[in-house]
DRENDOTOR-265599 format. One line per 4 residues: number of its first residue (from 1); their letters; for each residue x, y, z of C-alpha. Coordinates in Angstrom, 2 decimals, padded with zeros to 5 digits. Example, Ala and Ser with C-alpha at 12.3 -4.5 7.8 and 13.67 -1.06 7.14 Angstrom:
BEGIN
1) as) 012.30/-004.50/007.80; 013.67/-001.06/007.14 $
END
This chain:
BEGIN
1) matn) 000.00/000.00/000.00; 001.52/003.30/-001.06; 001.12/006.29/001.16; -000.47/009.44/-000.19 $
5) qena) 002.78/011.38/000.21; 004.59/008.79/-001.91; 001.92/008.98/-004.61; 002.13/012.74/-004.51 $
9) tgsq) 005.78/012.69/-005.53; 005.57/009.71/-007.88; 008.31/007.83/-006.07; 008.40/005.26/-003.36 $
13) mkkt) 010.83/002.85/-001.75; 011.42/-000.48/-003.46; 009.81/-003.52/-001.84; 012.74/-005.93/-001.85 $
17) lsls) 013.09/-007.26/001.70; 011.93/-010.76/002.63; 011.70/-012.05/006.20; 015.38/-013.04/006.07 $
21) glti) 016.39/-009.61/004.75; 014.44/-007.82/007.49; 015.90/-010.07/010.18; 019.46/-009.64/008.88 $
25) nama) 019.22/-005.84/009.06; 017.88/-005.93/012.62; 020.52/-008.46/013.66; 023.24/-006.16/012.35 $
29) liap) 022.23/-003.42/014.79; 022.26/-005.88/017.72; 025.92/-006.72/017.11; 027.22/-009.16/019.76 $
33) gafl) 030.53/-009.55/017.96; 031.18/-005.84/018.43; 029.69/-005.18/021.84; 031.21/-008.14/023.64 $
37) wltf) 034.59/-006.59/022.82; 033.53/-002.95/023.30; 031.56/-003.13/026.55; 033.13/-005.85/028.68 $
41) qlqa) 035.67/-003.44/030.16; 032.85/-001.07/031.15; 030.85/-003.91/032.66; 033.85/-005.24/034.58 $
45) aqvd) 034.61/-001.75/035.90; 031.09/-000.97/037.16; 030.67/-000.57/040.91; 027.64/000.16/043.08 $
49) psgv) 027.30/003.44/045.05; 029.28/001.96/047.94; 032.16/001.04/045.65; 031.55/-002.72/045.52 $
53) stap) 032.09/-004.35/042.11; 028.97/-005.54/040.29; 031.01/-007.57/037.76; 029.98/-011.02/039.08 $
57) diwt) 026.46/-010.21/037.85; 027.38/-009.39/034.26; 025.56/-012.44/032.85; 022.53/-012.22/035.14 $
61) glal) 022.25/-008.50/034.41; 022.28/-009.33/030.71; 019.54/-011.92/031.24; 017.41/-009.32/033.06 $
65) alll) 018.02/-006.77/030.29; 017.03/-009.36/027.69; 013.75/-009.99/029.50; 013.01/-006.26/029.56 $
69) sflt) 013.95/-005.99/025.87; 011.48/-008.73/024.98; 008.71/-006.71/026.65; 009.49/-003.71/024.46 $
73) aaay) 010.00/-005.91/021.39; 006.55/-007.40/021.95; 005.00/-003.92/021.96; 006.71/-003.06/018.66 $
77) syls) 005.68/-006.40/017.23; 002.02/-005.87/018.16; 002.04/-002.36/016.65; 003.73/-003.38/013.40 $
81) nryp) 001.24/-006.22/013.02; -001.72/-003.89/013.62; -000.40/-001.18/011.30; 001.27/-002.91/008.33 $
85) daga) 000.85/000.29/006.28; 003.27/002.25/008.48; 005.87/002.53/005.72; 009.06/004.07/007.09 $
89) gssy) 007.27/005.86/009.93; 007.70/003.27/012.70; 006.80/004.73/016.13; 006.12/008.10/014.52 $
93) yfaq) 003.29/006.61/012.50; 002.08/004.35/015.32; 001.60/007.33/017.64; -000.74/009.28/015.40 $
97) rall) -002.69/006.28/014.17; -003.25/004.85/017.65; -004.51/008.15/019.03; -006.84/008.76/016.10 $
101) drgs) -008.20/005.22/016.42; -009.05/006.00/020.04; -010.92/009.19/019.09; -008.28/011.82/019.91 $
105) snkt) -008.43/015.08/018.02; -006.28/015.60/014.94; -004.34/018.30/016.76; -003.55/016.04/019.72 $
109) arta) -002.55/013.16/017.47; -000.31/015.38/015.35; 001.41/016.79/018.42; 001.99/013.34/019.88 $
113) kfyv) 003.49/011.83/016.74; 005.75/014.85/016.18; 007.35/014.47/019.59; 007.74/010.73/019.13 $
117) gwls) 009.56/011.45/015.86; 011.59/014.24/017.46; 012.65/011.92/020.30; 013.65/009.20/017.84 $
121) hlyy) 016.40/011.46/016.49; 018.19/011.37/019.85; 018.52/007.65/019.29; 018.79/007.04/015.55 $
125) wvyp) 020.88/010.10/014.64; 023.23/010.07/017.63; 023.88/006.31/017.84; 025.79/006.04/014.53 $
129) gvmv) 028.08/008.85/015.70; 028.73/006.92/018.91; 029.65/003.86/016.90; 032.10/005.67/014.62 $
133) gmmg) 033.65/007.23/017.73; 034.05/003.74/019.18; 035.59/002.64/015.90; 038.13/005.45/016.23 $
137) ffit) 039.15/004.28/019.71; 039.15/000.66/018.56; 041.41/001.24/015.55; 043.74/003.36/017.68 $
141) yils) 044.06/000.50/020.16; 044.69/-002.12/017.47; 047.34/000.01/015.78; 049.02/000.68/019.13 $
145) tvgi) 049.45/-003.07/019.63; 051.65/-003.18/016.53; 053.62/-000.11/017.55; 051.82/002.57/015.52 $
149) titp) 050.99/005.77/017.38; 047.92/007.71/016.24; 047.60/011.46/016.79; 044.24/013.04/017.73 $
153) ltev) 044.00/014.61/014.27; 044.51/011.20/012.64; 041.83/009.72/014.90; 039.40/012.38/013.70 $
157) aivi) 040.35/011.61/010.08; 039.73/007.88/010.66; 036.30/008.63/012.11; 035.33/010.88/009.20 $
161) lfav) 036.47/008.34/006.59; 034.57/005.57/008.34; 031.39/007.68/008.45; 031.71/008.41/004.71 $
165) lvgf) 032.18/004.69/003.98; 029.01/003.81/005.90; 027.13/006.65/004.22; 028.19/005.44/000.78 $
169) iafr) 026.94/001.90/001.46; 023.64/003.28/002.82; 023.27/005.53/-000.24; 023.67/002.58/-002.61 $
173) ging) 020.44/001.05/-001.33; 019.04/-001.46/001.12; 019.93/-004.50/-001.00; 023.62/-003.65/-000.85 $
177) strt) 023.28/-002.96/002.88; 021.54/-006.30/003.41; 024.25/-008.24/001.58; 026.91/-006.43/003.60 $
181) nlmi) 025.08/-007.14/006.86; 024.56/-010.81/005.94; 028.30/-011.37/005.55; 029.00/-009.42/008.74 $
185) niaq) 026.41/-011.39/010.73; 027.82/-014.72/009.58; 031.38/-013.66/010.39; 030.61/-012.28/013.83 $
189) laml) 028.42/-015.22/014.91; 031.13/-017.65/013.84; 033.69/-015.55/015.71; 031.52/-015.40/018.81 $
193) vgvt) 031.02/-019.16/018.92; 034.75/-019.64/018.35; 035.78/-017.22/021.10; 033.32/-018.79/023.54 $
197) glal) 034.59/-022.26/022.70; 038.17/-021.04/023.20; 037.33/-019.55/026.61; 035.57/-022.69/027.83 $
201) ayrf) 038.29/-024.99/026.47; 040.91/-022.97/028.35; 038.87/-023.22/031.54; 038.25/-026.98/031.42 $
205) inpd) 041.66/-028.00/030.06; 043.34/-025.45/032.37; 046.82/-025.61/030.75; 048.27/-022.98/033.11 $
209) hlty) 046.87/-024.65/036.27; 044.91/-021.60/037.44; 042.07/-021.18/039.90; 038.90/-019.61/038.55 $
213) tfsn) 036.80/-016.72/039.81; 033.77/-019.00/039.66; 034.80/-022.37/041.04; 031.62/-023.89/039.64 $
217) pvgp) 030.97/-023.39/035.88; 027.34/-022.65/036.74; 028.44/-019.73/038.93; 028.04/-016.96/036.32 $
221) lips) 024.37/-017.93/035.91; 023.51/-017.40/039.59; 022.73/-013.82/040.71; 024.69/-012.56/043.67 $
225) sash) 022.69/-009.37/044.29; 019.37/-008.06/042.94; 020.64/-004.47/042.88; 023.85/-005.50/041.12 $
229) mlfq) 021.78/-007.29/038.48; 019.85/-004.08/037.89; 023.03/-001.99/037.68; 024.55/-004.41/035.16 $
233) atva) 021.28/-004.43/033.22; 021.63/-000.68/032.63; 024.74/-001.43/030.60; 023.56/-004.69/029.07 $
237) ilvl) 020.27/-003.33/027.77; 022.19/-000.73/025.79; 023.88/-003.44/023.72; 020.53/-005.14/023.00 $
241) vgfe) 018.76/-002.18/021.38; 018.03/-002.33/017.68; 015.40/-005.08/017.47; 012.80/-002.43/016.62 $
245) svta) 014.79/-001.05/013.68; 012.99/-003.15/011.06; 009.73/-001.32/011.70; 011.28/001.51/009.66 $
249) ftge) 011.71/-000.92/006.73; 008.01/-001.78/006.45; 007.76/000.25/003.25; 010.50/-001.93/001.71 $
253) aknp) 009.16/-005.28/002.97; 007.70/-007.65/000.39; 005.21/-008.71/003.06; 004.76/-006.16/005.89 $
257) kdvp) 003.43/-008.99/008.09; 007.01/-010.33/008.21; 008.13/-007.31/010.24; 006.77/-008.54/013.63 $
261) kaim) 008.50/-011.88/013.09; 011.80/-010.19/012.22; 011.67/-008.12/015.41; 011.43/-011.18/017.63 $
265) lslv) 013.77/-013.36/015.56; 016.58/-010.80/015.66; 016.34/-010.52/019.45; 016.20/-014.31/019.91 $
269) iqga) 019.23/-014.97/017.70; 021.44/-012.11/018.81; 020.24/-011.75/022.39; 019.01/-015.08/023.70 $
273) fayl) 021.64/-017.07/021.80; 024.71/-015.00/020.88; 024.95/-012.60/023.83; 024.06/-015.11/026.54 $
277) lgfy) 026.55/-017.59/025.10; 029.38/-015.10/024.61; 029.14/-013.36/027.97; 028.83/-016.69/029.78 $
281) gvqa) 032.02/-017.99/028.16; 034.07/-014.92/029.00; 032.76/-014.66/032.56; 033.41/-018.36/033.22 $
285) wmns) 036.97/-017.82/031.91; 037.92/-015.18/034.54; 040.74/-016.57/036.67; 043.50/-015.92/039.19 $
289) hysf) 045.80/-014.65/036.44; 043.19/-012.32/034.93; 040.46/-011.10/037.27; 037.55/-008.70/036.83 $
293) aaaa) 039.79/-006.02/038.34; 042.33/-006.58/035.55; 039.58/-006.44/032.93; 038.31/-003.18/034.42 $
297) vsns) 041.57/-001.36/033.64; 042.38/-003.02/030.31; 041.84/-001.37/026.94; 040.67/-004.72/025.60 $
301) pigd) 039.76/-007.54/028.02; 038.55/-009.79/025.18; 041.81/-009.32/023.32; 043.73/-010.18/026.49 $
305) miiq) 041.59/-013.29/026.97; 042.22/-014.49/023.43; 045.99/-014.01/023.69; 046.23/-015.80/027.06 $
309) svng) 043.98/-018.67/025.99; 045.59/-019.35/022.61; 049.10/-019.12/024.05; 048.16/-021.41/026.94 $
313) lfgg) 046.47/-024.02/024.78; 048.77/-023.96/021.74; 052.03/-022.51/023.02; 051.80/-019.30/020.97 $
317) ggfi) 049.95/-017.50/018.20; 047.62/-015.63/020.52; 048.45/-012.19/019.15; 047.71/-013.22/015.55 $
321) vmlv) 044.37/-014.77/016.53; 043.53/-011.61/018.46; 044.13/-009.50/015.34; 041.88/-011.78/013.27 $
325) vaav) 039.09/-011.48/015.85; 039.65/-007.71/015.97; 039.10/-007.54/012.21; 035.74/-009.28/012.62 $
329) vata) 034.84/-006.86/015.42; 035.62/-003.96/013.09; 033.21/-005.34/010.49; 030.55/-005.80/013.19 $
333) ilgt) 030.90/-002.12/014.13; 030.42/-001.30/010.45; 027.25/-003.41/010.38; 025.63/-001.87/013.44 $
337) tlsc) 026.47/001.67/012.27; 025.07/000.97/008.81; 021.88/-000.57/010.18; 021.18/002.36/012.50 $
341) mntg) 021.91/004.89/009.77; 019.49/003.11/007.43; 016.83/003.16/010.15; 017.39/006.80/011.07 $
345) vrvt) 017.18/008.19/007.56; 014.00/006.24/006.88; 012.23/007.55/009.97; 013.31/011.07/009.01 $
349) fais) 012.15/010.36/005.45; 008.65/009.62/006.76; 008.61/012.70/008.98; 009.80/014.87/006.09 $
353) rdte) 007.12/013.51/003.75; 004.73/014.52/006.50; 006.17/018.10/006.29; 007.17/018.03/009.97 $
357) vpep) 010.90/018.42/009.20; 012.51/020.07/006.12; 011.08/018.40/003.02; 014.37/017.84/001.12 $
361) lgkl) 015.11/015.08/003.65; 012.19/013.15/002.13; 013.49/013.07/-001.45; 014.37/009.63/-002.84 $
365) nprh) 017.20/008.83/-005.21; 015.38/007.41/-008.27; 018.08/004.83/-009.02; 018.70/003.39/-005.56 $
369) gtpa) 015.37/004.18/-003.90; 017.13/005.67/-000.85; 016.56/009.01/000.92; 019.77/010.37/-000.65 $
373) igvw) 019.84/013.84/000.91; 018.94/012.38/004.29; 021.77/009.84/004.01; 024.42/012.45/003.32 $
377) vmti) 023.12/014.88/005.94; 023.18/012.04/008.46; 026.69/011.10/007.33; 027.87/014.63/008.14 $
381) vtag) 026.14/014.55/011.54; 027.59/011.11/012.25; 031.10/012.24/011.35; 030.74/015.33/013.57 $
385) igaf) 029.49/013.38/016.59; 032.15/010.72/016.08; 034.92/013.32/015.77; 033.74/015.01/018.96 $
389) gvls) 033.52/011.67/020.77; 036.93/010.39/019.74; 038.65/013.42/021.25; 038.06/012.15/024.79 $
393) ltnl) 036.38/009.32/026.65; 034.21/011.88/028.48; 032.90/013.19/025.17; 032.11/009.70/023.91 $
397) tamt) 030.42/008.76/027.18; 028.25/011.89/026.95; 027.17/011.03/023.40; 026.50/007.44/024.44 $
401) llsn) 024.28/008.59/027.30; 022.51/011.04/025.00; 021.68/008.21/022.60; 020.61/006.03/025.52 $
405) fgtf) 018.25/008.69/026.86; 016.64/008.89/023.43; 016.37/005.11/023.28; 014.66/004.69/026.65 $
409) llyg) 012.32/007.62/026.05; 011.34/006.32/022.60; 010.87/002.75/023.80; 008.83/003.82/026.83 $
413) vtci) 006.51/006.06/024.82; 006.04/003.35/022.18; 004.96/000.88/024.86; 002.27/003.34/025.98 $
417) iavy) 001.21/003.79/022.35; 000.75/000.02/022.18; -001.69/000.20/025.11; -003.75/002.82/023.24 $
421) alar) -003.65/000.87/020.00; -004.57/-002.53/021.44; -007.03/-001.58/024.19; -010.15/-002.27/022.12 $
425) ekrs) -008.90/-005.37/020.38; -010.23/-008.81/021.21; -007.09/-010.20/022.76; -005.88/-011.19/026.20 $
429) iltk) -005.25/-008.72/028.99; -001.66/-010.00/029.01; -000.90/-008.75/025.51; -003.15/-005.66/025.63 $
433) fiip) -002.05/-004.25/028.95; 000.37/-006.23/031.09; 003.22/-006.67/028.57; 003.31/-003.11/027.13 $
437) iagf) 002.82/-001.49/030.56; 005.60/-003.67/031.96; 007.77/-002.59/029.00; 007.04/001.06/029.76 $
441) aanv) 007.90/000.59/033.43; 011.12/-001.26/032.56; 012.32/001.55/030.30; 011.49/004.18/032.92 $
445) vmli) 013.41/002.24/035.57; 016.39/001.85/033.23; 016.38/005.56/032.38; 016.19/006.62/036.04 $
449) tvvw) 018.92/004.17/037.03; 021.26/005.29/034.23; 020.78/008.95/035.13; 021.21/008.26/038.84 $
453) lgvi) 024.37/006.20/038.39; 025.79/008.85/036.09; 025.06/011.79/038.37; 026.39/010.12/041.53 $
457) gggs) 029.38/008.70/039.69; 031.47/011.82/040.11; 034.40/012.89/037.94; 034.19/012.51/034.16 $
461) tqta) 031.16/010.19/034.39; 029.16/012.88/036.16; 030.32/015.48/033.64; 029.22/013.26/030.77 $
465) alma) 025.82/012.58/032.37; 025.14/016.27/032.97; 026.23/017.10/029.43; 023.82/014.51/028.03 $
469) liit) 020.95/015.78/030.21; 021.52/019.38/029.10; 021.61/018.43/025.41; 018.43/016.36/025.83 $
473) aiwl) 016.66/019.33/027.43; 017.85/021.66/024.66; 016.70/019.21/021.97; 013.24/018.89/023.50 $
477) aagf) 012.91/022.66/023.88; 013.98/023.14/020.26; 011.30/020.64/019.29; 008.62/022.64/021.07 $
481) gyfa) 009.71/025.79/019.26; 010.02/024.20/015.83; 006.66/022.45/016.06; 004.89/025.61/017.25 $
485) lnsr) 006.12/027.51/014.20; 005.80/024.72/011.64; 002.32/023.58/012.63; 000.92/027.06/012.04 $
489) skes) 002.00/027.17/008.41; 001.87/023.56/007.18; -000.59/020.70/007.18; 000.38/017.20/008.20 $
493) rilp) -000.21/014.66/005.44; 001.28/011.32/006.43; -001.57/009.00/005.38; -005.29/009.16/004.64 $
497) fpgg) -006.31/008.75/008.26; -009.95/008.75/009.33; -011.13/012.31/008.95; -008.70/013.28/006.17 $
501) kvk) -005.65/015.44/006.53; -004.42/016.25/009.98; -004.32/019.99/010.55 $
END
């Protein structure tokens, strides 16, 4: 079904994505091959307000975060199933349609969907910049291991070049992106299984005759503290986001009814299988030679683990294997950045076609069927955020928190939208109310906990948290101002809703 704004311009996105294509693109954003490497140091370093390490609950915190993610994923799945004509609008479309279905005024519905779309930019437009910043730090670390020193100016150049590469792939169209993400997903899943097998083989063969942090292999699966699980979940849930991204590809799906399946499949494969397996293996590996305390101060705990394990089991070659794994991690970062950029430009495309943001962002390239201007504008923004982030860890932490705030706010609001949309359907109370309300509550708790831990953290962490809060407030205030001016002069025209155009 073509939207009226697509018909008005005579162009629309190409419907090329099957269930496998949709799932592959969502899986690329939930990139366990990248985040196991990138976040384990942060997870090992986390302490509670009294200074006690929460690292023993890394796996159980991940399991809790996965449960909370499934609640939100269910809400997105219900909404995408109810509104298969959402096109690229995702939560932006869901908000207006759900409110109109419940009898809200056009003005109220328009206001609600604008702010949902405005919030989504804190997630989808900031996250790729965070990833290219992480790539800058990652490449700097890898080059330092072979004796190459990188200057800050070179780091910025690396970030900009990486952003341009991702933008070029996104510009070429979703088919090229899907093929790229397929290869990346295969490589990183194979790497993750291999690294986990290596870690467990080292533990059970024990070539260096070590004692292990968890004397029982089941130890990582048993929570030691409910509060520590929650604290670890605030980190773990951040690496699970992205399952909802395929709702922005509905307009390119051969069968829009495949979108709900892709949401859940991506989270099952990458979360319930890959993440739980990978983090279990690494946590079970921790030993008297390499403790959580050592991981907390290392630039790359996973790299250290690979070197120690390969050298212990095979008498050498650990450094070479580490470099091979690092190359796969680099491709995984490419995949997650590309997937988020594709999602972000499509949501903005829908908002632009609705005249709620500058309309050039809604123009499609006739050859590739991509929002070309949006892609290149987002590439510039991504490069700028990445360049700012790579200059210092405080800067990157601030941008990460900013993206996280946008994520939790968007997820929470979407769960409430699901309640509005499903309330009058003939379905169980569990799916109509309990699951989406629980998803909303989970996202609120995560947001409050992240802000609280950041503010009480002191030092650079506190600075980063305050910076992110200030930028969030400025962005929301700018949204109020922009919408007040824009809504006076332009009509909203996203789809032929009941009652005609929204004014």
